Backbone bond lengths (Angstrom), bond angles and torsions (degrees), N, CA, C in turn:
res aa  C-N    CA-C-N  psi(-1)  N-CA   C-N-CA  omega(-1)  CA-C   N-CA-C  phi
1 M - - - 1.397 - - 1.510 112.47 -
2 Y 1.185 116.00 44.63 1.444 119.96 177.00 1.507 109.56 -81.46
3 R 1.304 118.34 122.65 1.461 121.57 -174.08 1.520 112.21 -105.19
4 G 1.279 115.82 12.50 1.439 116.59 177.43 1.514 114.07 93.93
5 H 1.299 116.28 5.10 1.464 117.63 177.02 1.515 108.46 -82.61
6 K 1.257 114.84 133.80 1.442 120.51 177.55 1.533 108.12 -98.07
7 V 1.330 115.80 127.25 1.463 119.49 179.83 1.516 107.38 -80.94
8 T 1.301 116.83 120.79 1.457 121.20 -179.45 1.524 112.11 -107.17
9 E 1.285 117.79 -17.56 1.459 121.84 -178.12 1.520 109.71 -99.63
10 E 1.325 115.77 128.74 1.464 119.80 177.28 1.520 107.83 -97.53
11 S 1.292 115.11 145.29 1.458 118.15 176.40 1.528 108.63 -117.51
12 G 1.353 117.36 155.55 1.466 122.02 -179.64 1.516 111.37 104.15
13 F 1.337 115.19 -175.38 1.463 121.78 -177.77 1.513 109.55 -102.44
14 S 1.314 114.72 149.25 1.463 118.84 175.36 1.526 108.69 -81.15
15 L 1.294 116.48 165.41 1.465 122.25 179.88 1.523 110.67 -61.67
16 V 1.294 119.00 -38.11 1.467 123.39 179.36 1.531 110.23 -63.77
17 E 1.314 117.24 -42.63 1.469 120.48 179.09 1.525 111.02 -65.13
18 V 1.301 118.01 -40.04 1.467 121.80 179.17 1.530 110.19 -65.41
19 V 1.326 117.37 -44.48 1.473 120.96 179.22 1.533 109.98 -64.36
20 A 1.310 118.58 -42.23 1.467 121.60 178.99 1.526 110.75 -62.51
21 A 1.316 116.89 -41.32 1.465 120.46 178.55 1.532 110.56 -64.75
22 L 1.332 116.88 -39.52 1.469 120.44 178.56 1.528 111.53 -65.56
23 V 1.318 117.46 -39.33 1.468 121.32 178.43 1.526 110.05 -63.76
24 I 1.316 116.84 -46.80 1.477 120.55 178.99 1.524 110.41 -62.13
25 F 1.312 117.23 -44.10 1.466 121.27 178.75 1.525 110.89 -62.20
26 S 1.319 118.94 -40.17 1.469 122.85 178.88 1.514 111.73 -64.06
27 I 1.324 117.13 -42.44 1.469 121.24 179.81 1.528 109.97 -63.41
28 V 1.313 117.10 -45.87 1.469 120.76 178.95 1.533 110.24 -62.78
29 T 1.323 117.58 -42.89 1.463 121.59 -179.09 1.529 110.89 -64.27
30 L 1.326 118.07 -42.71 1.463 120.98 178.95 1.521 111.89 -64.03
31 S 1.321 117.24 -40.04 1.466 118.83 178.64 1.524 110.93 -66.98
32 L 1.313 118.00 -37.77 1.466 120.49 176.54 1.524 111.19 -67.91
33 T 1.318 116.90 -36.30 1.463 120.49 177.45 1.529 110.16 -62.60
34 A 1.321 117.59 -43.80 1.463 121.26 177.74 1.523 110.58 -60.96
35 F 1.314 117.32 -39.82 1.460 121.07 177.49 1.530 110.89 -60.53
36 F 1.332 117.71 -45.15 1.456 120.64 -178.47 1.527 111.91 -69.84
37 I 1.317 117.15 -34.32 1.470 119.72 176.44 1.520 110.08 -65.40
38 N 1.339 117.50 -44.29 1.468 120.49 176.80 1.519 111.18 -62.73
39 S 1.316 117.08 -37.77 1.471 120.70 178.06 1.525 110.93 -64.14
40 M 1.316 116.89 -40.03 1.467 120.23 178.61 1.517 110.76 -66.38
41 D 1.339 118.04 -41.03 1.466 121.37 177.14 1.527 110.91 -62.16
42 Y 1.318 116.73 -42.10 1.462 121.45 179.31 1.534 110.80 -64.39
43 A 1.320 116.37 -42.57 1.468 120.56 178.56 1.525 110.78 -64.42
44 K 1.320 117.95 -39.97 1.468 121.62 177.63 1.522 110.36 -64.66
45 G 1.330 116.87 -40.62 1.462 120.61 176.62 1.519 111.54 -62.50
46 N 1.329 117.07 -41.45 1.468 120.52 176.93 1.522 111.31 -65.20
47 Q 1.321 116.77 -36.63 1.465 120.05 177.35 1.526 109.72 -63.67
48 N 1.330 117.58 -44.05 1.466 120.68 177.78 1.521 111.25 -63.09
49 K 1.318 116.47 -39.40 1.468 120.36 178.97 1.532 110.47 -63.40
50 T 1.332 116.53 -41.17 1.466 120.78 178.05 1.523 110.86 -64.13
51 V 1.309 117.05 -41.78 1.467 121.21 177.72 1.523 109.74 -61.09
52 M 1.335 117.03 -44.30 1.463 120.51 -178.41 1.535 111.97 -65.85
53 V 1.315 117.25 -39.80 1.469 120.04 177.80 1.534 109.95 -64.09
54 N 1.317 117.19 -41.37 1.466 120.33 178.64 1.524 111.86 -66.37
55 L 1.326 117.90 -36.62 1.464 120.95 175.95 1.523 110.73 -64.63
56 A 1.322 117.07 -40.51 1.466 120.95 178.46 1.527 110.83 -64.65
57 R 1.319 116.93 -43.13 1.473 120.10 178.20 1.518 110.87 -64.27
58 N 1.325 116.94 -38.59 1.458 121.05 177.81 1.531 110.32 -60.70
59 A 1.322 117.15 -43.76 1.465 120.92 178.82 1.526 110.75 -63.37
60 L 1.335 117.05 -40.76 1.468 120.12 178.45 1.531 111.43 -63.51
61 V 1.309 116.71 -43.47 1.468 120.57 -179.92 1.528 110.23 -63.79
62 Y 1.327 116.81 -43.39 1.472 119.53 179.45 1.521 110.67 -63.59
63 L 1.325 117.27 -45.00 1.454 120.38 -178.27 1.520 111.36 -67.34
64 E 1.319 116.79 -31.39 1.459 119.93 178.93 1.533 111.49 -67.61
65 K 1.312 117.55 -23.74 1.463 121.04 179.59 1.528 112.55 -83.34
66 Q 1.315 117.09 -2.67 1.456 121.81 179.33 1.537 109.09 -91.44
67 P 1.334 117.79 165.42 1.476 120.35 -178.54 1.540 112.20 -61.47
68 F 1.315 114.78 120.49 1.459 121.82 -176.58 1.528 111.66 -61.10
69 D 1.323 117.05 -42.47 1.466 120.07 -176.92 1.526 112.01 -63.81
70 E 1.335 117.18 -34.17 1.472 120.42 177.64 1.526 110.77 -66.75
71 I 1.319 116.38 -41.68 1.464 120.64 179.42 1.532 109.84 -66.66
72 K 1.312 115.93 -42.07 1.460 120.66 178.65 1.532 110.59 -62.44
73 K 1.321 116.20 -42.92 1.471 120.88 177.94 1.527 110.44 -62.44
74 Y 1.317 116.81 -42.80 1.468 121.57 -179.37 1.527 111.11 -57.78
75 F 1.313 116.86 -45.65 1.457 120.24 -176.47 1.527 113.11 -82.57
76 I 1.320 117.38 -43.95 1.463 119.43 -172.58 1.532 111.31 -87.25
77 T 1.323 118.10 -55.84 1.456 120.83 -176.61 1.526 111.23 -70.71
78 D 1.324 116.46 -46.94 1.469 120.05 -178.00 1.527 112.33 -79.64
79 G 1.328 118.03 -14.62 1.453 121.83 176.41 1.520 115.10 72.67
80 K 1.321 117.93 25.09 1.471 121.11 179.52 1.528 109.67 -80.34
81 Y 1.322 116.40 152.64 1.458 121.41 -178.71 1.519 113.52 -107.42
82 D 1.330 116.99 -22.70 1.456 118.12 -177.01 1.524 111.58 -150.93
83 I 1.317 113.76 165.68 1.460 122.26 175.58 1.519 106.52 -123.42
84 K 1.326 115.60 123.48 1.462 119.91 174.47 1.520 108.65 -152.86
85 C 1.306 114.45 154.69 1.451 121.70 179.68 1.515 108.55 -129.84
86 D 1.313 116.37 141.28 1.452 121.53 176.65 1.518 109.30 -86.17
87 L 1.312 116.81 138.55 1.463 121.31 -176.27 1.523 111.71 -59.99
88 T 1.317 117.65 -43.16 1.467 120.14 -174.53 1.526 112.68 -83.74
89 T 1.327 118.03 -41.71 1.465 119.97 -176.71 1.523 112.99 -92.01
90 G 1.318 117.89 -13.94 1.462 121.41 179.09 1.512 111.93 86.43
91 C 1.323 114.57 -165.73 1.460 120.92 -177.75 1.524 109.87 -83.02
92 P 1.332 117.34 143.43 1.469 119.82 173.81 1.533 109.88 -63.21
93 P 1.333 117.63 156.18 1.475 120.23 -177.49 1.525 114.09 -55.30
94 E 1.338 117.52 -38.27 1.468 119.19 -179.09 1.525 111.97 -67.96
95 V 1.332 117.48 -28.31 1.468 121.10 175.74 1.523 109.82 -79.49
96 S 1.318 117.20 -38.07 1.467 121.29 -179.97 1.525 111.78 -59.97
97 K 1.340 116.93 -30.81 1.467 120.47 178.87 1.523 112.36 -69.74
98 L 1.337 117.49 -22.49 1.460 121.48 -176.18 1.519 113.34 -75.27
99 V 1.326 117.05 -26.00 1.453 121.17 -170.21 1.522 110.27 -119.05
100 S 1.330 114.92 158.46 1.462 119.48 -178.55 1.523 112.21 -74.73
101 N 1.337 118.20 -29.18 1.454 121.39 -179.08 1.528 108.34 -139.73
102 A 1.330 116.45 104.10 1.462 121.24 -174.91 1.523 112.54 -66.72
103 S 1.334 118.42 -34.46 1.466 119.35 -179.02 1.531 110.73 -69.47
104 V 1.337 117.22 -37.52 1.465 120.46 175.87 1.523 109.81 -65.73
105 F 1.313 116.51 -42.40 1.458 120.70 179.40 1.525 111.21 -63.65
106 N 1.335 116.57 -37.85 1.463 120.69 176.45 1.529 110.58 -61.98
107 E 1.327 117.32 -39.78 1.469 120.70 177.12 1.533 111.71 -68.52
108 I 1.322 116.54 -33.23 1.471 120.23 177.68 1.529 110.24 -68.11
109 L 1.324 116.65 -37.14 1.463 120.07 -178.90 1.528 113.11 -85.18
110 N 1.336 117.48 -10.94 1.471 122.13 178.48 1.524 110.27 -135.53
111 P 1.326 118.11 59.59 1.471 119.71 -173.73 1.532 113.01 -77.69
112 L 1.322 114.10 156.08 1.461 122.34 173.36 1.522 106.70 -115.15
113 V 1.330 116.50 114.39 1.462 122.19 -178.16 1.520 107.96 -128.47
114 N 1.329 116.92 125.52 1.468 122.41 179.32 1.532 111.44 53.49
115 D 1.323 115.48 42.68 1.472 122.70 -179.29 1.522 113.27 61.43
116 V 1.310 118.03 23.34 1.464 123.00 175.75 1.522 107.42 -120.87
117 R 1.335 116.59 127.41 1.461 121.89 178.90 1.525 108.44 -89.56
118 F 1.327 116.00 133.99 1.455 122.43 177.86 1.524 108.91 -117.43
119 K 1.323 115.80 156.19 1.464 121.96 177.35 1.521 107.92 -127.33
120 L 1.338 116.32 125.89 1.461 120.95 -179.55 1.520 109.79 -110.36
121 T 1.316 115.12 141.11 1.458 122.20 174.41 1.523 107.39 -128.61
122 I 1.321 116.01 128.98 1.462 120.97 178.23 1.522 107.44 -102.46
123 E 1.325 116.40 116.84 1.456 122.41 -175.84 1.521 110.71 -108.72
124 Y 1.312 115.43 134.73 1.459 121.49 175.42 1.524 107.94 -77.40
125 Q 1.333 116.47 128.13 1.464 121.16 178.40 1.526 108.87 -92.07
126 R 1.298 113.78 79.81 1.463 122.21 -175.34 1.528 111.73 -58.60
127 D 1.333 116.74 -36.78 1.471 119.53 -177.17 1.523 112.65 -69.44
128 L 1.341 118.31 -21.32 1.462 120.73 177.80 1.527 112.91 -90.12
129 H 1.306 116.45 -17.28 1.459 120.01 -173.07 1.514 110.92 -105.67
130 N 1.298 116.58 126.03 1.462 123.36 176.09 1.523 113.92 57.49
131 S 1.310 117.01 27.76 1.458 119.87 176.69 1.524 108.51 -67.12
132 D 1.326 116.52 130.99 1.470 120.40 -178.77 1.519 111.40 -59.58
133 T 1.316 116.98 -39.16 1.457 118.97 -179.32 1.518 110.66 -69.45
134 M 1.339 116.48 -35.34 1.463 118.87 179.43 1.530 110.30 -71.10
135 L 1.330 116.47 -46.21 1.459 119.60 -174.41 1.522 112.91 -74.49
136 S 1.309 119.06 -22.58 1.464 119.96 -179.93 1.525 111.35 -73.45
137 S 1.320 117.21 -23.30 1.454 119.69 -176.34 1.528 113.60 -97.95
138 V 1.328 118.22 3.39 1.460 120.42 -178.76 1.518 110.63 -114.77
139 K 1.306 115.38 163.31 1.457 121.53 -179.85 1.524 110.96 -71.16
140 Q 1.320 115.45 162.28 1.464 121.30 -179.97 1.533 111.27 -59.60
141 E 1.314 117.41 -37.29 1.470 121.26 179.75 1.531 110.78 -62.53
142 E 1.320 115.74 -40.22 1.468 119.54 178.66 1.519 111.19 -71.80
143 R 1.319 118.24 -32.49 1.469 121.02 175.49 1.518 110.29 -64.47
144 N 1.333 115.73 -41.52 1.461 119.04 178.18 1.532 110.92 -64.23
145 M 1.330 116.94 -38.21 1.459 120.85 178.52 1.528 110.64 -65.67
146 A 1.335 116.78 -36.37 1.463 120.19 179.67 1.525 111.73 -62.40
147 Q 1.325 117.20 -26.05 1.461 120.64 177.84 1.528 111.92 -73.12
148 L 1.324 116.31 -18.72 1.465 120.91 -178.01 1.523 112.60 -98.83
149 L 1.319 117.28 -3.34 1.472 122.47 178.66 1.523 108.91 -119.93
150 F 1.293 115.38 140.23 1.450 120.75 -178.29 1.524 109.19 -124.38
151 P 1.344 118.94 108.99 1.473 120.33 -175.76 1.537 111.99 -76.56
152 V 1.314 114.91 129.25 1.466 120.41 177.14 1.527 109.40 -133.52
153 N 1.286 114.70 160.89 1.458 123.17 176.64 1.524 106.75 -126.83
154 V 1.329 117.69 123.83 1.455 121.11 179.42 1.522 107.77 -101.91
155 V 1.328 115.97 120.34 1.461 122.89 178.95 1.524 108.01 -102.99
156 V 1.326 116.33 125.46 1.462 122.15 179.92 1.524 108.25 -116.07
157 E 1.335 115.88 127.57 1.461 121.27 179.78 1.521 109.72 -130.20
158 R 1.316 115.37 150.72 1.466 120.24 172.05 1.513 108.41 -77.31
159 E 1.316 116.32 141.02 1.457 120.71 -179.91 1.517 112.69 -86.92
160 D 1.322 119.03 -8.41 1.467 120.79 -174.92 1.521 113.26 -81.71
161 G 1.315 117.52 8.35 1.452 120.89 174.80 1.516 115.38 86.06
162 R 1.297 118.52 -2.78 1.467 119.76 177.54 1.515 108.93 -70.78
163 S 1.302 115.14 141.73 1.455 118.73 178.56 1.525 108.72 -118.67
164 G 1.293 115.51 170.91 1.460 120.13 178.91 1.513 110.95 122.63
165 A 1.309 114.33 167.91 1.461 121.07 -175.11 1.523 112.27 -64.22
166 R 1.306 118.59 -29.95 1.463 121.03 -177.15 1.525 112.40 -86.52
167 N 1.325 118.16 -1.03 1.458 121.36 -178.86 1.523 112.44 -113.44
168 T 1.306 116.65 4.28 1.463 122.92 176.83 1.523 107.65 -143.00
169 T 1.321 115.27 141.53 1.465 118.47 175.40 1.521 109.33 -147.33
170 E 1.318 115.46 158.52 1.461 122.41 177.98 1.516 109.26 -129.81
171 V 1.329 115.22 139.34 1.453 121.14 177.59 1.525 107.37 -129.08
172 E 1.311 116.01 124.10 1.460 120.82 176.96 1.517 108.99 -91.22
173 G 1.316 115.58 144.58 1.453 119.88 178.89 1.510 111.02 -162.33
174 Y 1.317 114.84 -177.68 1.453 121.39 -179.71 1.520 109.43 -129.05
175 I 1.308 114.35 140.12 1.458 120.71 169.62 1.518 104.57 -96.79
176 T 1.318 116.35 126.25 1.465 119.52 -176.11 1.517 111.42 -103.42
177 S 1.303 114.35 151.06 1.454 121.29 178.13 1.514 110.72 -70.09
178 E 1.323 115.11 154.08 1.476 120.18 177.73 1.523 112.08 -59.65
179 R 1.341 116.65 -25.23 1.465 119.95 -177.31 1.531 113.15 -67.90
180 I 1.321 117.91 -23.30 1.465 119.14 -179.40 1.530 113.06 -117.07
181 R 1.299 118.16 6.96 1.459 121.45 178.95 1.499 110.87 -75.41
């Protein structure tokens, strides 16, 4: 049924317009992909940070269940600054005396979580405990309470050699005496 009309108007997109639209769409898609990859890395870092904080709290809870006077003697009388155990050689004898089960404590300080090995160090915060300047400005009741609390800092690090803020964390806490537990 061709009546002799010649079609002069073309409809649709030209090849150049289609290619230009595809290029623009690809650029937008790649930038969004980079955003989602960075978001996944950030979420994984937060997950590792949460794991490390929970490991530090676990170590504090375990240490709090041990004899307070032994821990106090270890830090104050013996003059030690930290508690740590090596995964292969275990806990040193002076650390083994502090806890009821040295092999369990070694696993607490060197845990394996999600196929990642962590290393925990428990540090005595000497500057917060029994500081003359701190204790001179507080009441006698608060000084007595300070004798029943032992400030520590638990440092958690990844053993796989990765560095950065998301691969190390610190949790401050107190080991309390049996008299106030």
